[in-house]
C-alpha positions in Angstrom: 48.2 14.0 55.0 45.8 15.7 52.3 46.8 13.4 49.7 46.3 10.3 52.2 42.6 11.6 52.5 42.2 12.6 49.4 42.8 9.2 48.2 40.9 7.4 50.6 37.9 9.7 49.5 38.7 8.5 46.0 38.4 5.0 46.7 35.4 5.5 48.7 33.7 7.2 45.8 34.6 4.6 43.1 33.5 1.7 45.6 30.0 3.4 46.1 29.8 4.1 42.2 30.7 0.6 41.0 28.4 -1.0 43.4 25.4 1.1 42.2 26.0 -0.1 38.7 26.1 -4.1 39.6 22.7 -4.0 41.4 20.5 -4.1 38.3 17.3 -5.3 40.1 16.5 -5.2 43.4 13.4 -7.2 44.8 11.4 -5.8 47.7 10.3 -8.1 50.0 6.6 -7.9 49.3 4.2 -5.8 46.8 1.5 -5.6 49.4 0.4 -2.3 50.6 2.2 -0.8 46.8 0.8 1.4 44.3 1.9 2.2 40.6 1.2 3.9 37.3 1.6 2.5 34.2 4.4 4.6 32.0 5.2 2.3 29.5 3.4 -0.5 27.2 5.6 -2.3 24.9 7.1 1.4 23.8 3.6 2.6 22.8 2.5 6.1 23.4 -0.1 6.1 26.4 -3.4 7.9 25.4 -4.9 10.6 28.0 -7.7 12.4 27.5 -9.0 15.3 30.3 -12.5 15.4 30.6 -13.4 17.9 33.4 -11.0 17.0 36.8 -10.7 13.4 35.5 -7.9 11.9 33.4 -8.9 9.2 31.5 -6.4 6.7 30.1 -4.0 6.8 33.5 -3.6 3.0 34.4 -2.9 2.2 38.1 -2.0 -1.1 39.8 -2.5 -1.4 43.6 -1.6 -4.2 45.6 -3.7 -4.5 48.9 -2.1 -5.1 52.2 -3.9 -8.5 52.8 -5.5 -11.1 51.2 -3.6 -10.9 47.6 -6.2 -8.4 46.4 -4.9 -6.0 43.6 -7.2 -3.2 42.2 -6.7 -0.1 40.0 -8.0 2.5 37.3 -7.9 0.8 33.9 -8.4 3.9 31.9 -12.2 4.5 32.2 -13.0 1.7 34.8 -12.1 0.5 38.0 -10.9 -3.3 38.2 -10.0 -5.3 41.1 -8.8 -9.1 41.2 -6.4 -11.6 42.9 -2.7 -11.8 42.8 0.0 -14.6 43.8 3.7 -14.5 43.7 6.0 -17.4 43.6 9.5 -16.4 43.5 9.7 -14.1 40.5 6.6 -15.5 39.0 3.2 -13.7 39.2 -0.4 -14.6 38.4 -3.3 -12.2 38.3 -6.8 -14.2 38.4 -10.2 -13.5 39.0 -10.1 -9.9 37.4 -13.4 -7.9 37.1 -14.0 -4.2 36.2 -16.8 -2.0 36.0 -18.4 -1.4 32.6 -18.7 2.5 32.0 -18.0 3.9 28.4 -15.3 6.5 27.5 -13.7 7.9 24.3 -12.9 4.9 21.8 -9.1 5.2 21.9 -9.0 4.9 25.6 -11.1 2.0 25.8 -9.0 0.4 23.1 -6.1 1.3 25.5 -7.7 -0.1 28.5 -9.0 -3.5 26.6 -5.3 -3.9 25.8 -4.1 -3.6 29.5 -7.2 -6.0 30.7 -6.3 -8.4 28.1 -2.5 -8.2 28.7 -2.5 -8.2 32.7 -3.7 -11.7 33.3 -1.3 -13.0 30.8 1.4 -11.5 33.1 4.1 -14.4 34.0 7.0 -12.8 35.8 7.8 -9.5 37.9 10.8 -7.5 38.6 11.3 -4.7 40.8 14.0 -1.9 39.7 15.2 0.3 42.5 12.1 -0.2 44.4 10.8 2.8 42.0 10.0 0.7 39.1 7.9 -2.2 38.5 7.8 -4.5 35.1 5.5 -7.2 34.7 6.1 -9.5 31.6 4.1 -11.8 29.9 5.4 -15.3 28.7 5.3 -14.1 25.1 7.4 -11.1 26.3 5.0 -8.2 26.2 6.4 -5.8 28.8 4.2 -3.4 31.1 6.6 -0.8 33.1 5.2 1.0 36.2 6.6 3.7 38.4 5.9 3.6 41.9 3.3 6.2 43.7 3.0 5.0 46.7 
């Protein structure tokens, strides 16, 4: 009896492990009401500077619940605009940002991000925790879910 139970548990364990490995990308039904933090930008080191209680350089992306609105913090400034999803395709449009000035290296990172974001062509969600935005030329932005 113990051997049968042990064999059944082993088979169940192997089935669970093999199932987890086969599901590479898992689509969530909607990006609405989700928030993300940029964690990788083409394998470049992200720049963070701490001034008082504010962290400059941290880049966020928030998808609103209604009306396909997007907003976030681009390192020094806040930005907002629209997004549209069609299957695996995503487009960002009408992006606008505040015009505050910060440290040069953080501003350069922010400029690069705000230049690449509207070039996004597709997206993938991995394990509902990681969002990848990919431009038509293959540039990848990787975000970790925060909400």
